[in-house]
FITORFI-565539 format. One line per field, with one value per residue: residue number from 1; residue in three letters; x, y, z negated of N, C-alpha, C, O in turn. Coordinates in steps of 0.1 Angstrom, whole numbers, plus 2048, in hexadecimal, padded with zeros to 3 digits. Last residue first. Example, Ala and Ser with C-alpha at 12.3 -4.5 7.8 and 13.67 -1.06 7.14 Angstrom:
<rs>
k (2, 1)
r (SER, ALA)
n.x (880, 884)
n.y (7EA, 7C7)
n.z (7B9, 7B2)
ca.x (889, 87B)
ca.y (7F5, 7D3)
ca.z (7B9, 7B2)
c.x (881, 884)
c.y (800, 7DF)
c.z (7B1, 7B2)
o.x (886, 88E)
o.y (80B, 7DF)
o.z (7B0, 7AB)
</rs>
This chain:
<rs>
k (103, 102, 101, 100, 99, 98, 97, 96, 95, 94, 93, 92, 91, 90, 89, 88, 87, 86, 85, 84, 83, 82, 81, 80, 79, 78, 77, 76, 75, 74, 73, 72, 71, 70, 69, 68, 67, 66, 65, 64, 63, 62, 61, 60, 59, 58, 57, 56, 55, 54, 53, 52, 51, 50, 49, 48, 47, 46, 45, 44, 43, 42, 41, 40, 39, 38, 37, 36, 35, 34, 33, 32, 31, 30, 29, 28, 27, 26, 25, 24, 23, 22, 21, 20, 19, 18, 17, 16, 15, 14, 13, 12, 11, 10, 9, 8, 7, 6, 5, 4, 3, 2, 1)
r (UNK, UNK, UNK, UNK, UNK, UNK, UNK, UNK, UNK, UNK, UNK, UNK, UNK, UNK, UNK, UNK, UNK, UNK, UNK, UNK, UNK, UNK, UNK, UNK, UNK, UNK, UNK, UNK, UNK, UNK, UNK, UNK, UNK, UNK, UNK, UNK, UNK, UNK, UNK, UNK, UNK, UNK, UNK, UNK, UNK, UNK, UNK, UNK, UNK, UNK, UNK, UNK, UNK, UNK, UNK, UNK, UNK, UNK, UNK, UNK, UNK, UNK, UNK, UNK, UNK, UNK, UNK, UNK, UNK, UNK, UNK, UNK, UNK, UNK, UNK, UNK, UNK, UNK, UNK, UNK, UNK, UNK, UNK, UNK, UNK, UNK, UNK, UNK, UNK, UNK, UNK, UNK, UNK, UNK, UNK, UNK, UNK, UNK, UNK, UNK, UNK, UNK, UNK)
n.x (BF9, BF0, BFA, BF2, BF7, BED, BEE, BDF, BE1, BEB, BF4, BD5, BBD, BBA, BBE, BC8, BD3, BDD, BEA, BF1, C04, BFF, BE9, BE1, BC9, BB4, B9B, B85, B75, B80, B97, B8A, B7C, B92, B9E, B8C, B88, BA3, BA6, B91, B9C, BB3, BAA, B9C, BB2, BC0, BAD, B93, B7C, B84, B82, B69, B52, B3B, B1D, B10, AF2, ADB, AC8, AC4, AC8, AD5, ADB, AF5, B02, B1A, B2C, B46, B4B, B3A, B24, B0C, AF5, ADB, ACD, AAB, A98, A91, AB2, AD2, AEF, B0F, B26, B49, B62, B6B, B60, B55, B47, B4B, B38, B32, B18, B1A, B23, B30, B32, B2D, B3F, B57, B54, B3C, B24)
n.y (CED, CED, CDB, CE5, CE3, CED, CF0, CF6, CFE, D14, D2D, D36, D1F, D12, D1B, D10, D19, D0E, D16, D0B, D13, D21, D33, D3A, D29, D26, D2E, D1F, D14, CFC, D04, D10, CFB, CE9, CF9, CFA, CDF, CD8, CE9, CE1, CC7, CCD, CDA, CC6, CB7, CC9, CD0, CB6, CA7, C8A, C7F, C8C, C99, CA7, CB5, CCF, CD8, CE6, CD7, CC1, CC7, CAA, C99, C83, C6D, C58, C42, C44, C37, C44, C5D, C63, C7A, C7D, C99, CA0, C9A, C7E, C74, C68, C5F, C57, C4E, C53, C49, C4B, C63, C6A, C82, C99, CB6, CD7, CEB, D0C, D26, D1D, D0C, D1C, D30, D23, D1B, D31, D2E)
n.z (6AC, 692, 676, 655, 632, 610, 5EC, 5CC, 5AA, 591, 58B, 580, 591, 5A9, 5CA, 5E9, 609, 629, 647, 669, 684, 69C, 6AF, 6C8, 6CB, 6BA, 6BF, 6C9, 6B7, 6B1, 6A2, 68C, 681, 67A, 667, 653, 64D, 645, 62F, 61D, 618, 60C, 5F5, 5E8, 5E0, 5D0, 5BC, 5BB, 5BF, 5D2, 5EC, 603, 611, 5FA, 5F4, 5E1, 5D0, 5CF, 5DB, 5CA, 5A6, 594, 578, 56C, 553, 545, 543, 547, 55F, 573, 572, 58A, 595, 5AA, 5BA, 5C7, 5DA, 5D6, 5D1, 5D5, 5C1, 5BB, 5A4, 5A0, 5A3, 5BD, 5D2, 5EA, 5E6, 5CD, 5CC, 5BE, 5BE, 5CC, 5D1, 5F1, 606, 61D, 61A, 620, 63A, 64B, 665)
ca.x (BFE, BE6, BFE, BEE, BF9, BF1, BF0, BE4, BDB, BE6, BFD, BE2, BC2, BB0, BC2, BBD, BD7, BD2, BEE, BE6, C03, C06, BEC, BEC, BD3, BC1, BA3, B90, B71, B73, B99, B95, B75, B88, BA5, B8F, B7C, B9C, BB0, B91, B8F, BB4, BB3, B95, BA9, BC7, BB2, B9F, B7C, B82, B83, B77, B59, B47, B24, B17, AFD, AE7, ACC, ACB, AC1, AD7, AD1, AEF, AFB, B12, B1D, B41, B51, B39, B32, B10, B03, ADF, AD7, AB5, A9D, A87, AA3, AC8, AE3, B07, B1C, B3C, B5E, B66, B66, B5F, B40, B53, B39, B3B, B1F, B16, B18, B2E, B35, B26, B31, B54, B53, B49, B26)
ca.y (CEE, CEE, CE1, CDC, CE9, CE3, CF6, CED, CFE, D06, D23, D3B, D29, D10, D1D, D11, D17, D11, D13, D11, D0C, D14, D2E, D40, D2A, D20, D38, D23, D20, CFB, CFE, D17, D06, CE5, CF6, D07, CE6, CD1, CEA, CEF, CC9, CC6, CE2, CD1, CB1, CC2, CDA, CBC, CB6, C90, C75, C8C, C8B, CA9, CA9, CCC, CCF, CEC, CE4, CC0, CC9, CB8, C9A, C91, C70, C64, C3F, C4A, C32, C36, C5A, C5B, C77, C78, C8F, C9F, CA8, C89, C70, C72, C5B, C61, C47, C57, C4B, C3D, C61, C5F, C76, C90, CA8, CCE, CE1, CFE, D23, D27, D07, D0F, D33, D29, D11, D2B, D30)
ca.z (6B9, 69C, 683, 661, 63F, 61A, 5FA, 5D6, 5B6, 593, 58B, 582, 587, 59E, 5BD, 5E0, 5FA, 620, 639, 65F, 677, 69D, 6A2, 6C5, 6D6, 6B7, 6BA, 6D2, 6BC, 6B8, 6AF, 694, 687, 684, 674, 659, 651, 650, 63A, 624, 61F, 618, 5FE, 5EF, 5EA, 5DA, 5C5, 5B7, 5C1, 5C6, 5E1, 5FD, 614, 603, 5F4, 5EE, 5D2, 5C8, 5E2, 5D5, 5B2, 599, 582, 56D, 561, 545, 543, 53B, 553, 571, 56F, 57E, 595, 59C, 5BA, 5BD, 5D9, 5D4, 5D0, 5D8, 5C9, 5BE, 5AB, 5A0, 595, 5B7, 5C6, 5EA, 5EA, 5D7, 5C8, 5C9, 5B6, 5CC, 5C9, 5E6, 5F9, 61B, 619, 612, 630, 648, 657)
c.x (BFD, BEB, BF3, BF4, BF5, BF0, BF1, BE5, BE3, BDE, BF9, BEC, BD0, BB2, BB7, BC2, BCA, BD7, BE1, BEA, BF8, C04, BF3, BF0, BE0, BCC, BB2, B99, B7B, B70, B8C, B96, B7E, B81, B9C, B97, B82, B90, BA9, B9A, B8D, BA7, BB2, B9D, BA0, BBC, BB8, BA4, B88, B81, B82, B76, B67, B4D, B30, B20, B03, AF4, AD8, AD0, AC9, ACE, AD2, AE5, AF5, B0B, B15, B32, B4C, B3F, B34, B1E, B06, AED, AD9, AC1, AA7, A8E, A9B, ABA, ADA, AFC, B11, B33, B4F, B61, B61, B65, B48, B4B, B41, B3C, B25, B1D, B12, B22, B32, B27, B29, B46, B52, B49, B33)
c.y (CE1, CEF, CE1, CE3, CDF, CEA, CEB, CF4, CF5, D07, D14, D2F, D2D, D1B, D1A, D11, D19, D0F, D17, D0C, D13, D0C, D21, D3D, D30, D22, D33, D2D, D27, D09, CFE, D11, D0F, CF1, CF2, D03, CF3, CDA, CE2, CEF, CD6, CC8, CDB, CD9, CBC, CBE, CD4, CC7, CBC, C9F, C7C, C83, C8C, C9B, CAB, CC0, CCF, CE3, CEA, CCC, CC8, CBB, CA8, C91, C7D, C65, C4C, C48, C38, C32, C4D, C5A, C6F, C74, C8C, C96, CA9, C97, C7D, C6D, C67, C5C, C53, C4F, C4F, C3E, C55, C5D, C69, C84, CA2, CC0, CD8, CF6, D15, D24, D11, D09, D27, D2C, D17, D22, D2A)
c.z (6C1, 6AA, 68C, 66D, 649, 627, 603, 5E4, 5BF, 5A1, 58F, 581, 589, 593, 5B2, 5D2, 5F2, 612, 631, 651, 66E, 690, 6A3, 6B5, 6D1, 6C0, 6B6, 6CC, 6C5, 6BD, 6B7, 6A2, 68F, 68A, 67F, 667, 659, 656, 647, 630, 625, 61F, 60C, 5F8, 5F1, 5E5, 5D1, 5C0, 5BB, 5C9, 5D3, 5F1, 610, 605, 5FF, 5EE, 5E0, 5C9, 5DB, 5DC, 5BF, 5A5, 587, 57A, 560, 553, 542, 539, 546, 564, 56B, 57D, 588, 59E, 5AB, 5BF, 5CD, 5D2, 5CE, 5D8, 5CA, 5C6, 5AE, 5A8, 594, 5A9, 5BF, 5DC, 5E8, 5DA, 5D2, 5C4, 5C0, 5C2, 5C9, 5DE, 5EE, 60D, 617, 610, 622, 63D, 653)
o.x (C00, BE4, BEC, BF3, BF4, BE9, BF6, BDD, BEC, BD5, C00, BEC, BD6, BA8, BAD, BC9, BC2, BDD, BDC, BEC, BF7, C03, BEE, BF9, BEA, BD7, BBA, B9F, B7A, B68, B8D, B96, B7A, B80, B9D, B95, B7D, B8F, BAA, B97, B89, BA6, BB1, B98, B9C, BBD, BB7, B9F, B87, B84, B7F, B6C, B70, B4E, B2E, B2A, AFC, AFF, ADF, ADB, AD4, ACD, AD1, AE7, AF2, B0F, B09, B2C, B4C, B39, B30, B25, B05, AF0, AD9, ABE, AAC, A89, A9D, AB7, AD9, AFD, B0B, B37, B49, B5B, B55, B6F, B42, B47, B40, B41, B1F, B28, B06, B17, B31, B1E, B1E, B41, B4B, B3F, B36)
o.y (CE0, CF1, CD7, CEF, CD3, CF4, CE0, CFD, CED, D0F, D0B, D28, D28, D1E, D1F, D08, D23, D05, D22, D00, D1F, CFF, D18, D43, D2B, D1E, D3A, D35, D32, D09, D00, D18, D14, CF2, CF5, D0A, CF7, CDB, CE7, CF6, CD7, CC9, CE1, CDE, CBB, CC2, CDA, CC8, CC7, CA4, C76, C7F, C8C, C93, CAF, CC0, CCF, CE7, CF2, CCC, CCD, CB2, CB2, C8A, C82, C5E, C4A, C4B, C31, C29, C4A, C56, C74, C6D, C94, C8B, CB5, C9F, C85, C63, C6F, C56, C58, C49, C4F, C34, C53, C55, C5E, C7D, CA4, CBD, CD2, CF9, D14, D21, D0D, D02, D28, D2A, D11, D22, D1E)
o.z (6CC, 6B3, 68E, 66E, 646, 629, 5FF, 5E7, 5BB, 5A2, 58F, 577, 592, 58C, 5B4, 5CE, 5F4, 60F, 633, 64F, 66E, 690, 6A9, 6B0, 6D6, 6BD, 6B1, 6D4, 6C9, 6C6, 6C3, 6AD, 699, 696, 68B, 671, 664, 662, 652, 63A, 631, 62B, 616, 602, 5FD, 5F1, 5DB, 5CB, 5B5, 5D4, 5C9, 5EC, 618, 5FC, 60A, 5E7, 5EA, 5C3, 5E1, 5E2, 5BF, 5AE, 57F, 584, 556, 55C, 53F, 52F, 53B, 55D, 55F, 587, 57D, 5A7, 5A2, 5C5, 5CB, 5C9, 5C5, 5DE, 5C1, 5D0, 5A4, 5B2, 589, 5A4, 5BB, 5DC, 5E3, 5D0, 5DE, 5B9, 5C8, 5BE, 5C7, 5E3, 5E2, 609, 610, 605, 61A, 635, 657)
</rs>
């Protein structure tokens, strides 16, 4: 299953976001926004926790790049690929791109 399939139709939460306190209990995640004192309760099946500091386009782009490059290397498809570029757009003119060398 590819990275897009794993994240599709999920609420993405950044595990390393210092602004959030995320706890799991009985099949639910409780997400507390520390400064605003708001909290949300979400079904665990609807949530994907990501090992990133935020769900910004920049951090999501780096996450996608890592996941895709790891899959390419693990499947032996990187033999003829020297550079991988990933671009993630939030909207027209807003997004992020990043590269990694596979050589």
